N, C-alpha and C positions, 0 to 999 in steps of 0.2 A: 655947398654942403658944409655943415658945422663939424669941425674936427673933434673927435672924442678926446677927453682929457688925458687918457692913457698915452695917446700918440704924442702929446706935448711933453710927457715925462720920459719918453723913450731915449732921447739923446742924453738926458741927465743920467739915467740908469746905466747907459752904455759907458759913459765917462767914469762913473763910480766903479763899475766892474773892472775897467781897464786900470784905473788908478790903484785898485786893491792889489793888482798883480805886480806893481812896480816895487822892487825891493827897497827897503829903507836901511839907511846906514846906521850901524850901532853907534851909540853915543854914550860917553862917559859922563855921568852926572856927579861924579866926585863922591867923597865919603861923607856920610851924614851920621853923627852920633859916634859913640865909642864902640869899638869892635874888639872882642876877645877871642883868642884861639880856643878851640874845643879841647877841654882838658878832662873829660869824663874818663875814668879808668876803665880798661877793658874788663868785663865781668869774668871771663874765663881766667884771665891773669890773676884777678883777685882770689878766685876759688883755688887756683893752683898755689898761690902764695900762702893761703890759709892752710891748705892741706900740708904743704911743705913744713910750715911752722909747727903744726900739730904733730907731724911725724918726728921732727927734730926734737921737740920738747918731751916726747914720750906720751903725749896725751892720747894719741891714736891707740897705742898699746893698752893704755889704761881703760879707754872706752870699750875696746874689744874684750878685754878681760871681764869688765863689769857685765857686758851683754852675755858673755858665756856663762858667768855665774848665775845670772837671772834665768837663762834658758835651762840650765841644769836643775836649778831649784824648782822650776815649774814642772819639769819631768819627774823629779823625785817626789814632789809633793804638789800636785795640781790644786787649783782653787777648789775649796769644798762647795758642794751643791747647796745653795741657800734655801732657806725655808723649811728644812726638815728637822724633826725633833725625834728623840727616843720614843718608841712606842709605849704609851702608858697603858693602853688597853689593846686587846687583840681585836682586829677588825678584818673581815674577809668579804670579798665580792668577786663576781665573775666579769670577765672582759671578753667581748666578742670581737675578734679581729677581722670579721668579714668586711669587705669593701665592695663598692659598686663600680664596675669598670666604666670610665667616662668616655672612652673612645675604643673603636675596634682594635684588637691586637692581632697583628698578622705575622705569619712566618716569613722566612727568607724568600719564598716564592710569591708572596702577596696574598696568600690564602688566609681568610679570617679563622683564627683558632679560638678566640674569645670575643664574642660580639659585645658591642656597646650596650650597657645596661645590665649585663650579667653580674650576679652577685658571686664573689669569689672568696673562699675562706682559705688563707694561706696554710693553715694547719692540715688541710687535706693533702697537700703535696710536700710540705716541709714541716714535719712535726717537731715540737719542742722536746727533744730527747732528754735534756738535763734541766733541772730547775735553775732559775735565775735567783740568786740570793743577793739582795742589796743590803749593805750594812756600813757602819761607821768603822773605818780601819783603825781609829784611835781608841776603840772600845774593846779591850781584851775579852770581856765577857761575851760580847757578840761574836767575836772571832772564834772563841772556844765553842760556843753554841753551834755555829755553822759547821765547824769541823766535826763535832760529835753527831749532829743531826743528819748531815748530808754527806759526810766524808765518803762513804762507799758508793754514793750515787754520782760522784764526779760532777758536782754542781759548778756553774759559772758564778763565781763570787765577784760581784760588782761593787766597788767601793764608791761611797758618796763623799768621803773624807779620808785623809790619811796618806801614807807613803807606800804606794804599791810595790815599788822595787825593793824597799827594805823588807817588806812583809814577805815577798817571794823568797828572799834569801833566808829569812828567819824561819819561815814555816814550810819551805820546800813545796809550794803549790802556786798555781798561777792566779793572779788577781787582775781584774779589769777595773776601769774607772769610768764612771758616767760623767764625762766632762761636759759642763754646761747644763747638766740635769735633763738632757733630752729624753732619756728613757723613763725617769720617774715622772716627768710631766705627762708623757704618753700614756702611762698606766694609771695615772692619778694617785701615785704614792705620796703620802704626806708624812710618814714616820717610818723609822727603820729600827730593827731589821724587818725586811719585807721579802716575801718569797713569791715568785711567779711560777706556776706549774700548769701543765696542760691537763684538762679534764674533758675528754671527748673532743668536741669541736669548739670549746671555749677555753680561756685561761682563767685559772683561779688565782687570785692575788690575796695574800694574807700579810697584814702588818702584825708582827708577833711581839707581844709584850714579854720581856724577859724578867721584869720586876713587877711585883704586885702594885696595883694602883694605890695611891695614898688613902689611908683609912680602911683598907681591906686587909683581911688576914692573909698571910702567906700560905 
């Protein structure tokens, strides 16, 4: 009978497997090329040394003072809302705040209180009791107009420019600030002064011109 080739390889494979288990002695091949010691400085040590230097030189105190001044300045006079102009003509429109609920709203027990797709008008439950008056806090005429027109109605005066804290002290009334212009964008206001008032189930928005438009009689 002719022996299969695999049987001829069996002794060779066995020898190879046995040889692979024989431990080999470690051998020193010597040094090849130039070798340098690792000299990279520790990052944390660098940071600590830098902070220590800043503290000792007074730079840390100077940076903290500068940050404090910038923070106080932003609070006292926030960045003005961009893109607004003084109202040259009176413009009025209505704004419907109704929204469509995108998902079921449930109570604490899991019961659906407002179903998905329901149209909800926030004014039905949270009416706007005081007018919102948007104006430029650096415009004395606009400030006087708001105080004269809405003083007894306790309006919420929302600045789009100016120094609210200084005005609170000078005029003894509360001022808000539309930081980032979120509200004026929401209502589509492009000029000030502007007034937002509730009329039934909608809001009426009016951009009020305080000065006659150019070319028109006062």
